[in-house]
N, C-alpha and C positions, 0 to 999 in steps of 0.2 A: 504494500500500500504506500504510494508516494504521497509526499506532502501536498502536491497539487490535487490529487484525487481526494484527499481528506478535506481540503478547503472547499472543493467543488461540491462534494457530497454531504458534508456535515456543517462546515462553518458558514458557507453561503446561504443554505436554507435557514440556518439559525438567525443570521443577520436579516434575511428577508422577513422572517416571522416577527422579529423585534421591530422592524420598520413598519410592518402592517399593524402591529399593536399600537405603535406610536400614532399612526395615522388615525386609527379608530378613536383613541382617547383625545387626540387633538380636534378632530372633527366634531365629536360629541361635546367636548368642552366648549367649543366655539358656538355651536348651534343650539346647545341646551340653554344658552343665555338669550337666544333670539325668540321672542314671543310671537306665536303665530297670530295672524289677523283673526282667524276663526275663534280664538280664545277658548278652545276645548282641550281637555287633557288627553294624554295618551290612552287612558282607559276609556274615556268617552269616545274617542276616535275609533278604537278597536271595536267597541260595541256597535257603533254606527256602520262601520264597514261590514261587520258580520251580518247585521240586520239587512243591509242593502243586498247582500248576497243570499239572503233568506236562510241564514244559518242561526238557529236558535238554541242549539244544544251544546254550545261551547261556553264554558265559564271563563270569565276574565278575572284573574286574581293578582294580587300584589305579592311580590316576593322581596326579601331583603338580600339582594344579590346584585351588586353594581354591574351593569352590562351583562347580566345573566338571563336576559329576556329570551324566552323560547316558547314554542308551542309543543305540547305533549299530546300526540295523537292517541295514545293508549287510554288516557283519562279525559281527553277532549278539554284540556285546560290551557288557556292562553296566559302565560305567566309573564308579568311585567315588573321590572325593578321599580322601586319606590320613585326614583327620579323620573321615570317614564310614565308610571301610573298616574301621578298627581300633577304633572307639569304640562302646561299648554305651550311647549316649545316646539320649534321646527324639528329638532333632533328627536324629541319624544314621539311626535306624530309619525315621523318616518319609521322609527323602530316599531311602534305599535302597528302600523299598517303592514310592515314587512311580516311580522308574526301572524297578523290576520291573513296575510297571503298564504301562509302555510296551512291555516285552517281551511281556507278556500280550496287549496290543492287537495286536502284530505277529503273534503266534501265532494269534490269533482273526480275523485279517484285518479289523481294525476300520477301517471305511471312511474316516473323517477322517485316520487315520494313513497309509493308502494314498494319499490325495489329497495329503497333505503331502510324502510321499516323491516323488511324481510331479512336484511343483513345485520340488523342490530344485535341479535343474540350471538352470532359468530364474532362480531366485532368486539363485543364486551368481553367474551372469553379470551380472544387474542390479546386484548389490552391488559387483562389481568395477569396472564402468564408471561407476557413479553419481557418485562424487566428481569425476571429470574432466568429466562431462557438466554437472553443476550448476555447477561453477566456471566452465567456459567459457560456459555459457548466461547466468549472472547477471552475471559480471564483464565479459564481452565482448559482452553484449547480443545473443547469437546465439539467435534464436527457435527455430531448428531443434533446437538442443541442449536447450533448455528443454522442448520437446515430447518429446524422447527421455527426459529426466528424469522427465516425467510418467508415461510408460509404465513406466519402471523402478519408480517408487513405487507404481504400480498393481499391479505384479507382487509387490512386497514386501508391500503391504497385503493382497492375496489370500492370500499365504502365511501371514501373521500371523493373519488371520481364521480360516483353517483350523486353525492351531496352537491357538487358544483351546479348542475342544472337546477336542482331544487332551490338552492339559495338565489341564484340569478333570476329564476322565474318569480320567486316571491318578491324580490326587490322590484322587478319590472312591473308586477301587478300593483305594488304599493305606490310607485311613482305615478302610474296612470290613475288609479282609484282616488288618490288624495286630491288630485286636480279636478277630476270629473265630479267629485262630490263637493267641491269647493272648500275642503278642509284646509288646504293650503292654496296660496295664490301663485300664479305664474310669475316668474322673475326671481327675486332674491330668495323667496321661500322655497321654490322648486329647486333652485341651485343648492340650497342648504341640505334638503332631503337627499338629493343626488350625491352630494359629497359624503354625507354620513353613511348612506347605504353602499356606495362604491368602496369606501374604506373598509366597511365590515366584510364585503365580498372578498376583498384582498386577503383577509385572514384565512379564508377557506382555501384560496389558491396557495398561500404560503404553507398551510398544513399539508396539502397534497404534495407540494414540492419537497417538504421536509421528509415525508414518509418515503417518497421515491428515493431520496438521497440515502436514507438509512437502509432501504432495501438493496440498492446497488452496492452500498458499503459492505453489507453482509455477504452479498454474492461474490464480491472480490475477496473477502476474508475467507469464504469457503473454498474458493479456487486456490488461494495461497496455501491452504492447509491440506488440500488433496495430495 
């Protein structure tokens, strides 16, 4: 394993992930201070978007997890962090509409979301055993464990690959719906929503790149040990 390979496969994806996280926090920090003209909170926006889509069986709840907003298809709960739930900001509305987009995907049986849901059990198992497998394989030179690690990273890469269209589509839906419903205005507010959601999308790209980097790193490591 050369230093160049290590930088390309491990360091570069790590730097990309840090940059993506910085962009998300920066965009959210900027546009969480910009009050939307509609003056409705993220929770209110989510409920309005769901109602407009004729979805009445999804609960919108508050969670105490900064930027931990998500839609849980198993319990049909749309979980919004406190800053998003209570705030009528451009950032809050963008995030709330994005998560509502996932609920709409679920209601409409969006194929990539169904595929991601099907991959969750396998992905969770791979994530749990991966640290032990990689540690044992690389530090104790156990080729069998390295090969198991390769399979785990393949599973994670597949999950993250399927996740990309799911996230991009939810953001696309959010950008359109917010303007169609008059929840945000064209111009600066729309630009703010775009920047927040585009920055969030970059984190999923970075995660996929990092997983691919680790996968190829283990493939090279297994070749060196053959």
